[in-house]
DRENZA-330200 format. One line per 4 residues: number of its first residue (from 1); for each residue x, y, z of N, C-alpha, C. Coordinates in pm, 1 decimal. Layout:
% DRENZA-330200
NUM	X Y Z X Y Z X Y Z ~ ...
***
This chain:
% DRENZA-330200
1	-14385.8 4090.8 -6819.5 -14333.4 4192.7 -6903.8 -14351.3 4131.6 -7051.6 ~ -14295.3 4218.5 -7159.1 -14290.3 4198.0 -7288.1 -14151.1 4235.5 -7334.3 ~ -14122.3 4160.4 -7441.9 -13999.0 4148.7 -7511.4 -14034.5 4116.0 -7666.6 ~ -13953.1 4171.7 -7736.6 -13944.8 4161.1 -7906.8 -13959.0 4027.0 -7922.5
5	-14053.8 3977.2 -7992.2 -14075.3 3815.7 -8017.9 -14150.0 3815.7 -8153.4 ~ -14187.8 3906.2 -8220.3 -14253.5 3894.3 -8360.3 -14172.4 3917.2 -8460.4 ~ -14168.4 3816.1 -8558.8 -14108.3 3872.1 -8677.6 -13937.7 3896.0 -8668.1 ~ -13895.2 3806.3 -8583.7 -13744.2 3805.0 -8556.3 -13672.9 3716.1 -8663.8
9	-13575.2 3789.5 -8711.7 -13493.8 3707.8 -8820.8 -13398.4 3633.3 -8744.4 ~ -13389.9 3508.0 -8765.0 -13310.5 3403.9 -8703.2 -13252.6 3296.3 -8787.4 ~ -13147.3 3227.6 -8742.3 -13082.2 3127.7 -8811.9 -13153.0 3019.8 -8802.4 ~ -13160.8 2939.5 -8918.3 -13240.7 2842.0 -8959.4 -13186.9 2711.8 -8979.1
13	-13220.6 2593.1 -8905.2 -13147.8 2476.9 -8903.7 -13180.3 2415.5 -9036.5 ~ -13298.7 2423.1 -9108.7 -13343.1 2341.8 -9213.8 -13284.4 2393.2 -9362.9 ~ -13169.4 2462.8 -9352.8 -13156.0 2555.3 -9470.1 -13103.4 2466.6 -9596.3 ~ -13118.3 2509.4 -9692.0 -13059.5 2455.8 -9831.2 -12932.6 2526.1 -9856.5
17	-12810.1 2436.0 -9864.5 -12683.2 2493.8 -9874.3 -12676.1 2547.1 -10007.9 ~ -12764.3 2519.7 -10096.6 -12747.1 2590.8 -10236.1 -12835.4 2730.8 -10232.2 ~ -12891.6 2768.4 -10139.3 -12991.8 2857.6 -10118.9 -12938.7 2968.4 -10002.0 ~ -12865.9 3046.1 -10038.8 -12825.2 3144.0 -9902.1 -12946.8 3213.8 -9834.1
21	-13021.5 3239.5 -9922.8 -13134.5 3293.7 -9835.9 -13237.6 3223.6 -9733.0 ~ -13197.2 3091.9 -9737.6 -13256.8 3005.6 -9655.2 -13199.0 2984.7 -9518.6 ~ -13078.3 3031.6 -9519.8 -13014.2 3049.1 -9386.0 -13079.1 3117.6 -9253.9 ~ -13164.4 3212.1 -9308.7 -13226.6 3286.3 -9206.1 -13395.4 3275.6 -9235.7
25	-13458.8 3282.6 -9129.5 -13591.5 3272.6 -9127.5 -13659.7 3360.1 -9018.6 ~ -13776.0 3424.7 -9076.0 -13847.6 3501.7 -8977.4 -13947.3 3422.4 -8865.2 ~ -13929.9 3432.2 -8762.9 -14011.9 3373.8 -8661.9 -14056.4 3446.3 -8526.2 ~ -14157.4 3395.4 -8472.1 -14217.9 3469.4 -8370.1 -14265.1 3375.6 -8236.5
29	-14267.4 3427.6 -8133.6 -14294.3 3341.7 -8003.1 -14194.7 3391.3 -7891.0 ~ -14207.7 3316.6 -7783.5 -14139.9 3325.7 -7676.3 -13997.4 3271.6 -7700.7 ~ -13997.5 3174.8 -7796.6 -13842.4 3124.9 -7839.6 -13778.2 3235.2 -7863.8 ~ -13826.3 3355.4 -7942.4 -13753.5 3472.4 -8007.9 -13759.3 3566.4 -7895.9
33	-13847.0 3605.6 -7802.2 -13852.9 3686.3 -7710.5 -13741.2 3664.7 -7582.1 ~ -13741.4 3553.2 -7539.9 -13666.1 3494.9 -7415.0 -13509.3 3535.0 -7449.4 ~ -13434.8 3499.9 -7568.0 -13305.9 3562.6 -7563.4 -13280.2 3712.2 -7563.4 ~ -13383.6 3796.7 -7597.2 -13361.3 3948.2 -7569.9 -13346.8 3955.5 -7421.1
37	-13442.5 3916.9 -7340.7 -13425.5 3916.5 -7193.6 -13313.7 3860.9 -7126.1 ~ -13279.8 3750.6 -7190.3 -13131.9 3680.1 -7131.6 -13031.3 3765.6 -7167.6 ~ -13015.8 3826.4 -7273.6 -12902.8 3913.9 -7311.3 -12908.9 4034.1 -7220.6 ~ -13021.2 4094.5 -7198.0 -13042.2 4198.2 -7094.6 -12980.3 4164.9 -6979.1
41	-13018.3 4069.2 -6928.4 -12950.9 4003.5 -6810.7 -12815.3 3982.5 -6797.1 ~ -12775.0 3934.0 -6902.0 -12634.5 3905.7 -6926.1 -12551.6 4031.4 -6910.5 ~ -12597.6 4135.1 -6974.2 -12527.7 4268.0 -6975.4 -12527.3 4320.7 -6848.8 ~ -12641.4 4324.9 -6778.1 -12648.1 4383.1 -6649.5 -12567.9 4305.8 -6547.1
45	-12553.0 4182.2 -6548.9 -12453.6 4098.4 -6447.5 -12311.9 4127.7 -6487.5 ~ -12299.1 4141.3 -6627.6 -12154.9 4195.5 -6641.5 -12096.8 4325.2 -6608.8 ~ -12198.6 4398.5 -6559.2 -12180.3 4541.8 -6503.6 -12194.4 4558.2 -6389.0 ~ -12275.7 4471.4 -6315.8 -12312.1 4481.4 -6186.0 -12297.2 4329.1 -6109.9
49	-12151.9 4300.4 -6107.5 -12119.9 4141.8 -6067.3 -12178.8 4131.6 -5930.7 ~ -12192.6 4238.5 -5854.0 -12214.1 4190.6 -5711.7 -12379.5 4143.9 -5706.6 ~ -12463.1 4123.4 -5811.8 -12562.5 4081.0 -5802.7 -12557.0 3914.8 -5857.8 ~ -12446.8 3862.6 -5894.9 -12436.0 3742.5 -5949.1 -12450.1 3649.9 -5824.9
53	-12558.8 3543.1 -5834.8 -12582.4 3458.3 -5719.9 -12700.7 3492.8 -5652.2 ~ -12758.9 3619.4 -5698.9 -12893.0 3650.5 -5623.3 -12993.7 3686.9 -5716.9 ~ -13052.0 3578.3 -5780.0 -13149.5 3575.5 -5887.2 -13283.5 3636.6 -5848.5 ~ -13326.3 3625.1 -5716.6 -13437.0 3682.0 -5662.5 -13420.9 3844.9 -5677.9
57	-13315.3 3894.1 -5625.6 -13293.3 4042.7 -5633.5 -13287.8 4086.1 -5771.7 ~ -13207.9 4017.9 -5871.1 -13211.2 4043.8 -6002.6 -13362.0 4054.3 -6077.5 ~ -13424.4 3957.0 -6042.0 -13573.3 3942.9 -6104.5 -13660.4 4070.4 -6061.1 ~ -13644.5 4091.9 -5936.4 -13737.5 4222.1 -5864.1 -13675.0 4338.9 -5941.7
61	-13556.2 4347.5 -5943.5 -13510.9 4488.0 -6005.4 -13534.9 4481.9 -6144.7 ~ -13533.9 4366.9 -6215.5 -13593.8 4381.8 -6369.0 -13726.6 4416.1 -6368.3 ~ -13807.5 4369.4 -6279.4 -13960.7 4388.5 -6290.6 -13985.3 4530.0 -6243.6 ~ -13908.9 4583.4 -6148.8 -13942.1 4681.7 -6103.8 -13900.9 4828.9 -6188.7
65	-13800.0 4781.0 -6288.8 -13755.1 4904.5 -6374.1 -13819.5 4890.2 -6517.7 ~ -13910.8 4815.1 -6525.8 -13950.3 4786.2 -6681.1 -14045.8 4914.9 -6721.7 ~ -14013.7 4972.5 -6845.1 -14097.5 5073.2 -6899.2 -14247.0 5047.8 -6919.6 ~ -14339.6 5121.0 -6839.2 -14468.6 5098.5 -6874.9 -14527.0 5129.1 -6983.5
69	-14601.9 5065.0 -7067.1 -14651.3 5099.5 -7190.4 -14794.5 5143.5 -7199.6 ~ -14836.8 5179.3 -7081.7 -14979.1 5216.2 -7066.0 -15076.8 5132.8 -7133.8 ~ -15062.9 5003.4 -7136.8 -15146.0 4903.2 -7174.1 -15207.3 4837.3 -7095.1 ~ -15305.0 4744.2 -7104.1 -15363.4 4655.1 -7016.9 -15263.2 4555.7 -6966.8
73	-15276.7 4584.7 -6822.1 -15172.8 4490.5 -6733.5 -15155.4 4328.8 -6819.3 ~ -15270.7 4282.2 -6828.7 -15289.3 4131.6 -6902.0 -15223.7 4126.5 -7024.9 ~ -15189.2 4246.9 -7100.4 -15118.9 4240.5 -7215.6 -14971.5 4268.3 -7203.9 ~ -14944.2 4368.0 -7123.3 -14808.4 4409.7 -7128.4 -14715.9 4347.0 -6981.9
77	-14795.4 4310.8 -6889.6 -14740.3 4261.7 -6774.7 -14673.4 4389.8 -6684.0 ~ -14540.4 4400.0 -6668.8 -14470.8 4504.1 -6605.3 -14425.2 4612.8 -6716.8 ~ -14418.5 4563.7 -6842.9 -14385.6 4646.7 -6939.7 -14265.9 4589.8 -7032.5 ~ -14176.4 4679.1 -7070.3 -14064.8 4639.0 -7136.7 -13940.4 4658.1 -7062.9
81	-13850.4 4559.3 -7057.8 -13725.3 4571.5 -6978.2 -13655.0 4675.3 -7001.6 ~ -13575.6 4751.1 -6910.8 -13500.7 4872.5 -6927.4 -13374.1 4852.9 -6881.8 ~ -13291.5 4818.7 -6945.1 -13130.1 4797.5 -6900.8 -13074.2 4921.6 -6834.0 ~ -13100.2 5030.9 -6894.2 -13041.7 5176.2 -6839.8 -13102.9 5181.1 -6698.9
85	-13234.7 5174.6 -6688.5 -13295.7 5194.5 -6576.4 -13275.1 5098.1 -6460.2 ~ -13242.0 4981.6 -6498.0 -13171.9 4867.2 -6387.7 -13045.8 4925.3 -6356.9 ~ -12948.9 4964.8 -6437.7 -12831.4 4994.7 -6392.7 -12838.6 5126.6 -6319.7 ~ -12929.3 5228.2 -6364.7 -12930.0 5354.5 -6259.6 -13001.2 5314.5 -6115.6
89	-13075.5 5214.7 -6123.9 -13128.8 5186.6 -5985.4 -13039.5 5138.0 -5876.1 ~ -12934.0 5095.8 -5933.1 -12826.3 5005.4 -5845.9 -12721.2 5095.7 -5809.3
***
């Protein structure tokens, strides 16, 4: 699957206290994409508590309900995670 992970504005640990613009930095990569998927799953589990403790079922549901981007499978995997589709499928 794919998730937003390019040019994400994030907090920055090496900031200059005298320069407020240094508190945030634009970053890219899996470290930026993973929190989007984690947040989606947290939202799903808060609404569908019966899935807590069943990670294999949640994973399969996540993969089965991704929105297909009509791109090469090696580029997009299953597509973009879709929380509304996940909730609707349960």
